[in-house]
C-alpha positions in Angstrom: 73.7 102.4 112.0 71.5 100.4 109.7 72.6 96.8 107.7 71.9 96.2 104.4 72.3 93.9 101.5 75.9 95.0 99.6 77.6 94.0 95.7 80.8 95.5 95.2 79.4 94.8 91.4 78.1 98.5 91.8 79.7 101.6 90.8 81.8 103.9 92.3 80.9 101.3 95.3 82.9 98.5 94.2 85.2 100.9 94.8 84.6 102.2 98.2 84.3 98.6 99.1 87.5 97.6 98.3 89.4 100.8 99.8 87.4 99.6 102.7 88.4 95.7 102.6 92.3 97.2 102.3 92.5 99.6 105.4 90.7 97.0 107.6 93.2 94.2 106.4 96.0 96.8 107.1 95.0 96.7 110.4 95.2 93.1 110.5 98.2 92.8 108.9 100.3 95.5 112.2 98.2 93.2 114.1 99.3 89.7 113.3 103.1 90.3 111.9 102.7 89.8 108.4 101.0 91.3 104.9 101.1 88.3 103.3 96.5 88.5 103.5 95.6 87.6 100.4 92.6 90.5 100.5 95.0 92.9 101.3 96.8 93.2 98.3 93.5 92.5 96.1 92.5 94.6 93.1 88.4 95.1 92.4 88.3 93.0 89.8 89.4 90.0 91.6 86.9 90.9 94.0 84.5 91.0 92.1 85.1 87.7 91.0 84.9 85.8 94.5 81.2 84.0 94.6 80.5 85.9 98.1 77.2 87.4 99.4 78.0 90.7 101.0 76.6 92.3 103.7 77.1 96.7 104.8 76.8 98.7 107.8 76.3 101.4 107.1 76.5 105.1 109.7 74.2 107.4 110.2 75.6 109.7 107.2 74.8 106.1 104.7 78.7 106.0 105.2 79.8 102.4 104.7 81.2 101.0 107.7 81.6 97.5 107.9 81.2 94.6 105.5 81.0 90.8 105.8 81.2 88.3 103.3 80.4 84.6 103.1 79.8 81.6 100.7 76.9 79.0 102.0 76.2 76.0 101.2 73.2 73.9 102.1 75.2 72.7 105.3 77.5 75.7 105.6 78.2 79.3 106.2 81.7 80.2 105.7 82.5 83.6 106.7 85.0 84.5 104.3 86.3 88.3 105.4 84.5 90.8 108.0 86.4 94.2 107.7 85.2 97.1 110.0 87.0 100.5 108.8 90.0 101.4 111.8 87.9 104.9 112.6 84.8 102.1 113.6 86.2 99.5 115.8 84.7 98.7 118.6 81.5 100.2 118.6 79.2 96.4 118.0 79.8 96.5 113.9 81.3 93.9 113.6 79.4 91.9 116.3 76.4 92.8 114.6 77.2 92.1 111.0 78.6 88.5 112.2 75.2 88.2 114.2 73.6 88.7 110.9 75.4 86.4 109.7 74.7 83.3 112.3 70.7 84.8 111.5 70.8 84.0 107.8 72.5 80.2 108.5 69.0 78.9 109.4 70.2 75.2 110.9 73.8 75.7 109.6 77.2 75.4 110.5 79.0 78.6 110.2 82.9 78.9 110.0 85.3 81.6 110.4 89.2 82.3 109.7 91.4 85.2 111.3 95.1 85.4 111.5 96.6 83.5 114.7 97.4 86.9 116.6 94.0 88.9 115.5 92.9 88.7 119.6 90.3 91.2 118.7 88.6 89.0 116.7 89.2 86.0 118.0 87.6 87.4 120.8 84.5 88.1 119.2 84.4 85.0 117.6 84.4 83.1 120.4 81.6 85.9 122.0 79.6 84.7 120.4 79.8 81.4 121.1 82.1 79.8 117.6 84.1 77.1 118.9 88.5 76.8 117.7 88.8 74.9 115.6 92.6 74.8 115.4 95.2 76.3 114.4 97.6 75.6 110.8 99.8 77.8 108.7 98.7 78.7 105.3 102.3 79.2 104.1 105.5 79.8 105.9 104.6 82.0 109.1 101.0 82.6 108.3 99.2 81.5 110.8 95.1 80.9 110.9 93.3 80.4 113.7 89.7 78.8 112.4 86.5 78.4 114.4 83.1 76.8 114.1 79.6 77.3 115.2 77.4 74.9 115.1 73.3 74.9 115.6 
């Protein structure tokens, strides 16, 4: 596996990234019992409009198997989405992507949110040293858990 900077603005790569995102969030929707996760329904134009930096993880055949996107400010990095192909779970892809973002933080706080009932994602963040910042209901019946890693 190798990790590199990517962009949803390249064709046909943008569609490949969107397809991966939809597949990954479909798994989360099953885990949390709710399909109202905005990236699950995002269009390619909407994905490209987001002000996000991206890293992609590629397997030995060059196929995109995971990606992470974030926004950053002088004080903080906000991990906006972490997506792994459903056929590539449990291979350390998500961990490697988050670790890359953590390395780029350069002393800044890193924050992330995930579905409250997404136990695999929550366990990953906790194993990486993120601390819970609590849970909140973002729309009726849809709960997220927030985490922070302070340098």
